[in-house]
N, C-alpha and C positions, 0 to 999 in steps of 0.2 A: 710100853714097849721097852722103854729105857730103864735098866736097873741101876738104881742109885749107887749100889756097891761098886759098879764098874767105873763109876766116874768120881768116886769120893776123893777128897784132896787131904783129909786130915792125917792120913798115913804116910804122906810124902816125907822122906827125910829132911831134917831142917836145912841141911846144906844144899839141897836141891830147890829149895823155895826161893822165890823173890821175896823181898820185905813185904810184910803183911800190910794190907790197905784196908782201912776202916770203910764201912759203908759211906758213901758219899752223899752229900746233900745237892740235889739237883739244882737247887736255887743258886748254888755257888759256881755253876758252870755256865759261862757266857758263850753264846753262839759265835761262830766265826764272823769277823767283821764283813759287812755287806760289800765293801769294796773288793775285798780278797775273793769273796764268793763269786762276785760278778766277773772279776778278772778270770778265774778258773773256768767259768761258764763261757765266757768269750773264747777263751783259748781252746777249749776241748769239745764244746758242744756247738756243732755247726748251725743249729737253728737259733742260737742265741747271739752268735758272733755277728751282730748286724749293727747298722748305723743307728744312732739316736737322731731321728729326723726332726726338723722344725719347719714351720712355715708351710708353704704350698706342698713340698714333697711329702711332708708328714700327712697332710690332708688327702693327697692323691692316694698314698698307700693305705690310709685308713679306710677310705671309701671303696677302693678296689677290693680290699680284704673283706669288708663287710658285704659287699655286693656278691663276692665269690661264695661266702658262707651261705648267704640267703639263697643263692641260685642252687646250692647243693641240697639244702634243706627242702626248697620248694619241689625240685625234681624228685627228691625222694618220697615226698608226700603225693604229688600229682602226676608222676610220670616223666620219663626222660625223652629227649629227642632221639634220633637215630644214633647208633653206637658211635660211629665215626665223628659225628657232629658233636655229641656229648664230650668225648675225649678231647676233641680239639678246642672246645670252649674251655674246659678244665685247664689245658696247658696254656691257653691265651691269658687266662687270669694269672698264671703262675709267673710269667715273664716279666711284667712290670713290677710285681712285688719283688722279685729276686733282684733285678738289676738296680732297683732303687734302694733296696735294703742292704744288699751285700756289696761292699767295696772291693775294688780290685787289689788294693794294697791295705796294709794295717794302718798306714797314715790316713788313708780315705775314710776309715771308720769314724774319724772325728770330724768329718765334713759332710755337708749335704751332697746329693748326687751332682755330677757335672754333665755337660751336654752329651757326652759319649754314652753315658748310662741311659739317658732317654732314647738315644739312637738305638742302642742294643735292645731296649724294652720294646720299641716299636717293631724292630727287625724281628724279634722272636714272635710277637703277637700277630703280626701281619699275615704270615702264611697260614696260621691257624684260622684267622678270620676269613681269609681267601677261601679256605677249604670249606667253611661253613656256608658262605655266601654261594659258592659254585657247586655244592654238593650234588644238586639234582643233575646239572649239566654233565658233571664228571661221571655220575652213575650211567648216564645215557651213552656217552661215547666210550667209556670203559678202558681207554688207553691215555697215556700221558702225552701232553703236548709240550711245547717249548716253555710256556708260562709255568706249567706244573714242575718242570725240572728246575726253573730258576727258583720258584718258591720252596721246593724241597732242599735245594743246596743252602738257601738262606736259613731255613729252619734247622738244618743240621749244624751249620756254623753256630747259630745262636744256642743250640742245645749244649755244644761243646764248650762254648764260652760261659755259659750259665753254670754248667756242672763244675768248671774250674773254680768258680767263685764260691759256690754253695757246698761242695763236696771235697773238691781237691783234685790233683793232677791224675791220681791212680785210675779212676774210672775213664778219664778223658784218653789216656794212653791206650787203655784196653780197647775202648770204642774205635779209636783211629786205627789200631793194628787190624781189627776185624773189617772196618770199612776198606782199608787198603787191600786187604786180602781179597775182598769181594770184587773189587774193580780190577786188580792186577793178578787174578788167579791163574791166568794162562802162563804167567812167567814163574810160578811157583814150582819147586822141585818135586819129584816123586809122587807119593800118594796125595799130597796137598794140591796138586794141579787141578784146575777146573777151567771151563772155558771163559771165565771172566764175565762180568755183567756190565752192560752199558749204563749210562746215566739215566736213560729213559726206563730201562727194566728196573734199576734200583728205585727210582722214583715210584713207578707203579706199585712196587712191592712194599716199599718202606713209608710211602706217603699217602697213596690214594686208597689203601685198604686198611682195616684194623690190625695191622702187623707193624713191625719196625717202630717207627716214632710213636705210634698209637696202639701199642700191643696190649695183650691181656693185662700186663702189670700196670699200665697207664689206666686201663679200664678199672682195675681194682681201686687204684688211687682216687679215681674220679667218683667212686660209688662208696664203697664200704670205708676205706681208710679216712677219707676226708670227714665223713660224718662222725666216726668214732673219735677222731682227733679233737673235733669241735666239742663233742660230748665230754671228753676229758678236760677241756678248757672250762666248760661250765662247772664240772665237778670241782675243779681246783678253785674257781672264783667263789664258789658256794662255802668253801672252807673245809673241803674234804681232806687236804693235805694236813691241816692242823688236827683234824679229828684222828687221821692215821697215826700221826706222831704221839698223840696223848694216849690213845688206846694201846699202841705198842709199849710205851712206858709202863702203863698200868698193868699190862699182862706179863711183861718179861723183865721189867727194870729191876725187880727186887731179887732175881735169881742170882746165882753164882756168876760173875762176869756179866751181870745184867746188861750194862750198856751195849756190849757187843751183840747180844741177843735182841736188844731194841733195834739196833742197826739192821739185823737180819729180817725182823718181822716188818718194820716200817718201810724198808727198801723193797721187800717183796710186795707189800700192799701198794706202795706208791708207784711201783712199776706197772700196775694195771692202768694208771692214768698217764704214765710217761712212757713214750716209745724209745726214748733215748737213755743209754746207760750212763753217759757222762752227765746228762741233766739230772738223772736220778741221784747220782753221786753228789753233786754240788747242792742239790736241793735238801736231801736228807742228811747228808754228811756235815753240812754246816753246823748241825746240832749233835749228831751221834759221834763224830770223831773226837771233838773235845771232851765229850763225856767218857768215851773209852780210854783216852789218854789220862784223864783224871783219875780213873779207876786203877791204873798201873799197866795197861797194855802199852807195848812199844809202839812209837808212832808209826813205824812201817807196818806192823801188824794191824793197827787201827785203820789205816788207810786201805790195806789189803782187804780186810773184812767188808768194808763199805763197797769197795770195787766189785768184789764177787757177788755180794748180796744184790747190788743195783743191776749187775749184768744180768742175773737171772729173772729180772722183772719182765723181760721180753717173752718169758715162758709162762707168765702167770695169767690163768684165766680170770675173768672173762674176756678181757680186751686183748691181752698178749700183744706181740709186736706186729708192725704193719705186714711183714712176711707171711704171718699166719692167714691173713685174708686173701693174699696172692695164692697161698697154697690151696685154700678151699676152691678158688676159681680154676686153678690149674687142673685140679683133680676132679672137678665137677661134683663135689660133695658139699653137704651143709656145713656151715662155720661151726655149729654145735658139735659135729663130729670131730673137728679139729680140737675143740675144747676138751672133749672126753679123752681124746688120745693123749692130751698134754697132762693129764692129772697125775699119773704115776711118775713120768719124768721130772715134773716140777717138784713133786714131793721128795723124790730121792736127791734132786739137786739141793734143796733147801735143808733137807735132813743132813746131808754131808757138811754143809756150812755150819749148821747149828751144832753138830757134835764137835767139829773142829774148834770153834770158839769156846765151847764148854770145856773140852780137855785142856786147852791152853789156859783157861782161867783157873781150873782146878790144880793144874801143875804149878801155877805161880800163886796160888792161894789168894786169888782175887775175890772181892765181895762185890754186892750189888749196890743199888741205890737204897738208902735207908728207907724203911717202910713208911715212916711219918711224912717223907717227902714225895711219895708216889701218889699220883692222881687216883681217884676212885674210878674203876672201870665202870661201875654202875652209874656214877655221876656223869662220866663222859658219854656213856650211851644214852642217858636220859636227856642231856643237853643237845647232843649232835648226832645221836643214833639215827635220826630220821634221814640223814644224808645218805644212808646205805640203802634206802628204799629203791632209788634209780638203778643201782647195781642189781639188787634182787629182781627187779622188774625185767631188766635186760635178760638175765639168765633165764627167767621164767618164759619169756617170749621166744628165746632161742630154743628151749626145750620143747615149746609148742610148735616149732617148726617155721616160726616167722623169719623172714629174710633179714640179714644184717642191716640192710638199708632202713627197714621198718624199725628194727630194735634200736639202732643209733638215734633215729628221729624221736622215738618214743622216750628214750633215755634223756635227751636234751629237754624235751618238754616236762618230763617227770622231775628233772633236777630243779627247774624254775619253780615248779609247783610245790615240791618238797621243801625246798629251801625257804619258802615263804611261810611255812608253818611255824618258824620261830624268828623273832625280830633279829636276833644276832646273826642269822645265816641268810636272812631275806635278801634277795637280789633285786636291785633297782634297775632302771633303764640303763644307766652307765655301766653297771656290771654286765648286763646282757650284751651291750655293744662291745665291751672288753673282750668278753668270751668269743664273740663272733669274729672280732678282728684278730685276736691272738690265736684262735683255733685255725683260722686260714693261714696265717703266717707260719705255723708250725707244720703245715703241710708241704711247704716249698721244697725242702731238701729231698723228702720222699718222692715227691711228684717228679722232680728233676732226675733223681736216681733212676726212677722207673722209665722215664723217657730216654735217657742215654743208654741204659741196658737194653732198651728196645732196639737200638741199633745192632747190638750183638745178637739178639734173638732173630731179627730180620736177616742178618747175614747167615746165621745158622740154617734157617729154613730155606733160604735162597740157594745156598751153596752146598748144604749137607756136610759142612765142616764138623758139626757135633758128632755125626756118625763116625767120621774119619778119627777124630780125637779119642772117642770112645774105644774104637777098635785098637787104637795105639796103646791106650792104657791097659786094655785087656791083654795085649801081646806082652807087655812088660810084666804083668802079673801072672801070665801063663794060665789065666783062667782060675787061679786060686782066689776063693772068696775073701779069706782074712787078709790077704796081701792087697786085694783090690780095694777092700774097705779102708786099709791103712792108707793107701795112696790117695783115695778120695779125701780122707780125713785131713791129710797133710795139705792137699790143694785148698781145701776149705779154710783151713787154719791160716795159711799163707795169704790168701785172698782176704780173709776177714780181718787181718791185722791192720789194714789201712783203708778198707772200704766199708760203708755201712752194711749192716746185716741184711737189709731188704736187697740190696744190689748183689751181695755175695749169693744169696739164695737164688735170685732170678738167673744169675749167670751159670750156677751149678745145675739148675734144672735143665739147662740147654746142653751141657757138657757131661756132668757126672751122673745125674739121675737115670738117663737112658742106660748107661753101663749097668747100673744096679738092677734095673727092671729086666735088662737082657739076662741077667743071672738068676731070674725067676724070684726076685725079691718083690713082695707086694708093694704097689706104688706108694701107699701111705707111708710105709716104713722107710722106703728109699727117700722120700721127700723130707721126712722127719729127721733122717740121719744127717743130711746136709744142712738142714735148717738149724739143728742143734749146734753142730760144729761151727757154723757161721756166727752163732751167739757166743760160745765160749772162747772163740778166737779173740774176743775183746780183752780177756785176761790172760793172754798167751804172749810172753815177752818174745822178741825185743820191743814190739809196738803194742802196748796194753794201755790204750787212751783212758779208760775209766780209772785204772790204777794210777796213771800220771795226774789225773785230775784230783783224785784223793790224796795223792802225795803232796799236792800244792796246799790242800787244806790241812793236812797233818804236819806240814813243815818237815817232811821226811825225804829221804833219798828216793828219787823216782824209780831207778833200777832196782833197788832193794825192795821198794813197795810192790813193784811189778812181779818180781820173783816170789815174794811172799804171797801174793794174790794167786799166782800159778800154783803154789804148794797147797793153798786152801782149796782150790778148785780141782786138784788133781783127781779125787775120786770121781768127779763128774765127767772126766775125759773117757771113762769106761762105760758110762750109761748109754751112749748112742748105739754101741754094739749090741745092746740088749734088744734094740728095736729090730735088729736083723735076726737074731738068734731066738728071740722070744717075741713074735708078733702080737701075742695075746696081750702084752703089755699096753699096746696101742689100741686095744679092742678090736683087732682085725680077726674076724671070724671067731670071737671068744664069747664064751658064756661069762656070767658074773663070777662063777666059781673059778673059772680059768683065769680070768682078769685078776682076781684077788690073789690067787696062787702065784701068778706071775710077778707080783710085787713083794711076796713074802721072802724068798731067798735072796733077791737083790738087795732088800733092806738090810738084812743081816750082813750081806757082802759089803755094803757100803760102810756099815759100822766098823767091820774089820779093817778095811782100807784106811779109815780114819785113825784107828788105833795105831796102825802100822806107820802112817805118815807122821803122826804127831809123836809117836814113840812113848805113848803113855797109856796104861790101863791098870788101875789100882796103884801104880807106881811106875818108875822108869822101866822100859822094856829092853831087853837085850836085843842085839842086832839080828841074831838068828831067829828070835821070836817075831820080830817085825817082818822078816822075810817070809816066815811061815804064815803070819797073819795076812800079808799081801797076796800070797798064793791062795789062802782060804777065801779071801775076798773075791778074787778073780774066778775061782771055781764056783762060788755061790752066785756070781753075777751071771755066769754062763748057764743057760737054761738046760735042765736035765736032772733026773733023779740021782744018778751015779755021781755026777760032779757036786750036787748038793750035799749028799751024804758024806763024801770025802772032805768037802769044805767045812761042814758042820763038826765033823770029827776032829779036824786039825785046830779048828777054832776052840772047841772044848778043851782040848789038850793044852793049848797055850793058856787058856783062862785058868785051868786048874793048877798049872805049874806057877803061874803068876800070883794066884791067890795064896798058894802055899808059901811062896817066897815072901810075900808082903805080910802074911800072918806072922812069919818068924821074925821079920823086922819090927813089927808091932810089939810083939812080946819082948824083944830085946830092949826096945826103947822105953818100955814100962818097967 
């Protein structure tokens, strides 16, 4: 697909080049110090910013986490209890883990839990246990009594306190606003007024049925997400992350600007076993960022590449991010359908990143890793290629129509069996225990995000506020589709700057998705639109957490790194609009031919936009040519024969003019 002539660097005028860099020796590049890496992990990855426990607290957390993991594996294999009971048990496990692991203050992270932490842990778990014990009696009476109200209030307060520790203030504020609106609705002005809800009515809706605190989002966390997070922990312990790094270096390290391409490949692959962009940055970036800097990339650009590549990991099949499982549940479709829909979007996302780093490398005259220092792909596959078998098995099972619960459980078992095929990767009893424990711990922030967002979902269904907000947005946009899409995208990006992707997606399914569906947009396209923008909000300044984590590793300016990441990801901001104007891309009512055609012109369009953003094609591009290339890219991204022909024509014109110019420069230089 990629014409080498379009990307050649040898014809760049000498004055426009950075100093030449020889092919580097990978053995001369040291990974970032573990203390720095851990510092960045604690600062930017909520799942890692936990206490280092000792003594009794350590044992409590360890055994609760192992019991939680075993419970979910057992129920996946032998069947679950009633829906509400299962979700309540799931959240009951989360509270002691959260309050004992997450400190209220930074200073508290250096200490074991204090008495108030144990009180909060019991306070959160008690209402869930109450619900499990009294489930039959609650079903018989069907209405809330005074004890139910007390327990619901306690659980609500515990969820808000827990969310504050594990996720941050943003979600707490959003939830409090919605809960206050639900109770004080009769005092609201104009269209926002409703009759208000009593505590008993709120309890019945939010606590006693699978709505509110125990919504569909919590249900997905209690089934699919937990199992796949545990599966990812088993893969990591078996040595999968090392295999990903080595195979990425073997495949891409020797290319022009190879280290940056290693970052793209390894971060994309690692994203399948890591649901956190920040964790992905810190894990793969500890090696790839020093590698990029040693080649000649600026620190800001090196950090930006890692941030953008890691953020896209949530789009990578077969596991993707937690929100993808919730989407499948909301839409009532198979998870494999979500995977199929994600194929072209993730291809276009990583294509744009790959081309951007390639253009920058050729513009600067950068080389890759010396061939003699590259690991052999054949050797890497021979030694650890068996670790890919669980991945392949999960994909095959999904294709066969098995449930994600079955696939996740099968993946866990297959990982243990396949790792045992070689002594170097074999998992002992301690490794299995580690995987169970850490898999459960990594579910904490996702589960609590689902629980607190359940407050918003419950209020929306109880008061109808989502319909009111939807109508308000439609009034602002006057029913214009493109304006509505831009407004929804802005809302998604603003929310995604400080809130985890899974929470952004759940919130937007209540507020924004109904608007898009009301405009006759297919449900899958509407959901993917907000899901995608919730992800790329991670690299949108002024709050771009993965970029800030990468800046810490690259020792670069966080703001400059954030804006560099935004520039690299710029072509990706147009991709979600394709879901609306070209539903075939997501395999909505599409044949294979239509699906493939829907990817063809956007692929060329993304290439055009990359040329325009980086300002390089064969050589430096004039401003008017960059503008024309940008217009060409936008036309090619929009589905339609007329727009495709105009876009291709203008791209061909710029290419011919640029080739003619560079040929003259080459002749003069010789």
